[in-house]
C-alpha distance (Angstrom), angle and dihedral (degrees) to the residues before:
residue distance angle dihedral
X1 . . .
X2 3.79 . .
X3 3.79 119.1 .
X4 3.76 139.8 178.6
X5 3.78 137.2 63.3
X6 3.78 118.8 -23.2
X7 3.84 112.1 -107.0
X8 3.82 90.6 -133.6
X9 3.79 118.9 65.8
X10 3.76 118.2 -141.9
X11 3.80 115.5 -170.3
X12 3.81 97.0 -143.2
X13 3.81 114.8 -2.4
X14 3.81 107.0 -159.7
X15 3.82 113.7 166.5
X16 3.76 134.6 17.6
X17 3.85 135.0 -159.5
X18 3.78 132.3 -179.4
X19 3.81 121.2 -110.3
X20 3.79 131.6 -164.2
X21 3.81 117.0 -73.7
X22 3.81 95.8 23.5
X23 3.79 95.1 -64.6
X24 3.77 119.5 130.0
X25 3.80 140.5 -154.0
X26 3.79 123.0 -131.1
X27 3.81 129.2 -168.1
X28 3.80 113.9 -139.7
X29 3.82 104.0 -145.8
X30 3.78 94.5 -157.8
X31 3.79 98.7 52.7
X32 3.81 98.6 22.8
X33 3.81 87.9 -132.2
X34 3.78 127.5 136.5
X35 3.76 123.3 -128.0
X36 3.81 124.1 -160.3
X37 3.81 107.7 -152.6
X38 3.79 135.2 -176.3
X39 3.81 119.7 -123.7
X40 3.82 86.5 -95.0
X41 3.79 91.8 55.6
X42 3.79 95.9 -105.5
X43 3.78 115.6 150.0
X44 3.81 113.6 -113.4
X45 3.77 97.8 167.8
X46 3.79 142.0 -7.7
X47 3.78 118.3 -157.9
X48 3.79 144.4 158.1
X49 3.76 137.5 -140.0
X50 3.82 127.6 -152.0
X51 3.79 104.7 -74.5
X52 3.79 127.2 5.9
X53 3.81 115.8 -47.3
X54 3.79 113.1 -124.2
X55 3.81 107.5 166.8
X56 3.80 138.8 3.5
X57 3.79 140.7 -161.9
X58 3.76 135.9 174.7
X59 3.77 109.8 -126.5
X60 3.81 136.9 154.0
X61 3.80 90.6 7.2
X62 3.77 96.4 -57.3
X63 3.79 141.1 78.4
X64 3.80 117.7 -99.1
X65 3.78 117.3 -156.8
X66 3.81 123.3 -166.1
X67 3.80 118.9 -159.3
X68 3.78 134.1 -152.2
X69 3.81 86.2 -106.4
X70 3.83 90.0 63.6
X71 3.78 96.5 -110.2
X72 3.80 124.5 130.6
X73 3.78 123.0 -145.8
X74 3.78 131.8 -163.9
X75 3.81 110.6 -134.4
X76 3.82 130.1 -175.5
X77 3.82 125.5 -136.2
X78 3.80 90.7 -92.0
X79 3.77 92.7 56.8
X80 3.81 96.3 -106.2
X81 3.79 113.4 144.8
X82 3.80 107.4 -123.0
X83 3.76 94.3 -171.3
X84 3.73 144.8 -69.3
X85 3.80 116.9 -57.2
X86 3.78 108.8 -116.5
X87 3.83 99.5 -120.5
X88 3.79 106.4 -175.8
X89 3.79 118.5 -134.5
X90 3.76 120.1 6.9
X91 3.79 127.7 -4.2
X92 3.74 117.1 -88.8
X93 3.82 110.7 -86.9
X94 3.82 103.7 -128.5
X95 3.84 97.1 -35.0
X96 3.79 96.4 -147.8
X97 3.82 98.8 170.9
X98 3.80 140.0 12.4
X99 3.78 137.8 -174.7
X100 3.80 133.4 176.4
X101 3.80 129.8 -138.9
X102 3.82 107.9 -145.6
X103 3.80 91.7 -164.2
X104 3.82 98.7 56.4
X105 3.81 95.4 22.7
X106 3.81 91.3 -128.7
X107 3.80 123.3 146.3
X108 3.82 111.6 -148.6
X109 3.82 115.3 -152.1
X110 3.83 122.3 -167.7
X111 3.80 105.8 -148.6
X112 3.79 106.6 -164.2
X113 3.79 98.9 -171.9
X114 3.82 94.2 46.5
X115 3.80 96.1 46.5
X116 3.76 92.6 -127.9
X117 3.78 147.5 101.6
X118 3.77 116.9 -140.2
X119 3.81 125.8 -160.2
X120 3.75 108.0 -149.5
X121 3.82 130.8 -167.8
X122 3.79 124.0 -135.2
X123 3.81 90.7 -98.1
X124 3.80 90.1 57.0
X125 3.77 98.2 -107.4
X126 3.78 119.1 134.2
X127 3.81 115.4 -111.6
X128 3.82 97.3 178.2
X129 3.79 140.4 0.5
X130 3.83 122.3 -156.8
X131 3.79 116.9 -159.8
X132 3.79 102.9 154.7
X133 3.78 142.6 32.4
X134 3.80 111.4 -145.8
X135 3.84 100.3 -46.6
X136 3.81 96.6 -23.5
X137 3.78 125.5 96.0
X138 3.79 117.4 -123.3
X139 3.79 96.1 -114.8
X140 3.81 114.3 -173.7
X141 3.83 103.5 -13.2
X142 3.79 105.1 -161.7
X143 3.80 103.5 175.6
X144 3.78 144.2 11.1
X145 3.82 132.3 -157.6
X146 3.76 132.0 -176.9
X147 3.78 124.4 -138.1
X148 3.82 100.1 -151.3
X149 3.82 94.1 -167.9
X150 3.81 99.0 49.3
X151 3.86 89.7 32.6
X152 3.80 89.7 -131.4
X153 3.79 129.8 142.6
X154 3.81 115.4 -142.4
X155 3.78 119.9 -155.1
X156 3.82 122.0 -164.2
X157 3.79 116.9 -153.9
X158 3.79 131.0 -163.5
X159 3.77 99.5 -137.0
X160 3.73 133.0 155.7
X161 3.80 96.1 -170.8
X162 3.80 93.3 95.1
X163 3.83 96.3 41.0
X164 3.79 95.4 -116.9
X165 3.80 96.5 84.0
X166 3.81 93.0 -131.7
X167 3.78 136.5 75.1
X168 3.78 129.0 -179.0
X169 3.82 124.4 -154.3
X170 3.80 129.4 -175.8
X171 3.78 125.8 -150.4
X172 3.78 136.7 -175.6
X173 3.81 109.5 -119.0
X174 3.81 90.7 -104.4
X175 3.86 87.8 64.7
X176 3.79 97.6 -101.6
X177 3.80 112.2 144.6
X178 3.80 110.6 -117.1
X179 3.79 110.7 169.5
X180 3.81 145.5 -12.5
X181 3.78 133.6 -151.7
X182 3.79 113.4 -166.3
């Protein structure tokens, strides 16, 4: 296993997504650029999308990039923008985190400023919207992760109601609240 500092320096790495062959994509929060890195941290490509990249996910065989403007772009492995993802309804409200479920084909988008997580199909239509966990509102969801074994979606919130600043809620993929860790 390789260890040590990464050869490429990113000013403020924010989000990460896997790429084919063990490579990975990283969003640099300061520049809004995307870096494609090898498993050893070597830079393969550096590219931009229209707007400032905020979050990324690999889904449906391509990279999806969400911007601070709430737009989603489809990008190929070489960093070429293939087009805007047809998100039905309103733009994503500060799409801070995304993850994709390869079984259902749903893309989950944590929208911090809207207090929701949307599950979106490949055609852009919304399959599910989460706005609360048990009796609590989903205030400021900043990231999502999928447990593929337990088939559970985890939502991380920036919240100062409990004093810690963070809350974690788990959901079944049908949107049913399952657990919370505060």
